[in-house]
C-alpha positions in Angstrom: -0.2 -0.1 0.3 2.7 2.5 0.7 4.5 2.0 -2.2 1.1 2.6 -4.3 0.7 5.8 -2.6 4.2 6.9 -3.3 4.1 6.1 -6.5 0.9 7.8 -7.0 2.3 11.0 -5.2 5.2 10.7 -7.6 3.3 10.3 -10.8 0.6 13.2 -9.8 2.4 15.8 -7.5 4.1 17.4 -10.5 0.7 18.1 -11.9 -1.0 19.3 -8.8 2.2 21.8 -8.2 1.7 22.9 -12.0 -2.0 23.4 -11.4 -1.4 25.4 -7.9 0.7 27.5 -9.7 -1.1 28.1 -12.8 -4.4 29.0 -10.4 -2.1 31.4 -8.2 -0.4 32.8 -11.4 -4.1 33.3 -13.1 -5.6 35.2 -10.1 -2.5 37.5 -9.6 -3.0 38.5 -13.5 -6.6 38.7 -13.1 -5.9 41.3 -9.7 -3.9 43.4 -12.0 -5.8 43.6 -15.2 -8.9 44.7 -12.5 -6.7 47.5 -11.0 -6.0 48.5 -14.1 -9.7 48.2 -15.6 -10.9 50.1 -12.4 -8.2 52.8 -13.1 -9.4 53.6 -16.7 -13.3 53.6 -15.3 -12.0 56.2 -12.8 -10.6 58.5 -15.7 -13.3 58.2 -17.8 -15.4 59.1 -15.4 -13.4 62.5 -14.4 -13.8 63.0 -18.1 -17.6 62.5 -18.1 -18.2 64.9 -15.3 -15.8 67.1 -16.8 -17.7 67.3 -20.1 -21.1 67.3 -18.0 -19.8 70.5 -16.3 -19.2 72.3 -19.8 -22.3 71.2 -21.7 -24.4 72.5 -18.9 -22.4 75.8 -19.1 -23.2 75.7 -23.0 -27.0 75.2 -22.4 -27.4 77.7 -19.8 -25.7 80.2 -22.8 -27.6 78.9 -25.1 -30.6 79.5 -23.1 -29.5 82.9 -22.6 -29.3 83.7 -26.4 -32.7 82.1 -26.8 -34.2 84.4 -24.3 -32.8 87.5 -25.9 -33.9 86.9 -29.3 -37.0 88.4 -30.7 -40.1 86.1 -30.5 -41.1 84.3 -33.9 
């Protein structure tokens, strides 16, 4: 029984180690990718916020211009 058990771990051990290493490596890469994705999303949100502010200013100025025009 002990020889069978030792033989099993000798044949399956390297695959188990490889699986654990690949799992850890893929988890680490996905965490880095998520960090980069969240940073990109934050940057885009900041750009949209600035655009929204400028859009509101333009709409206000257009409304002012429309009020100054004579009625049709």
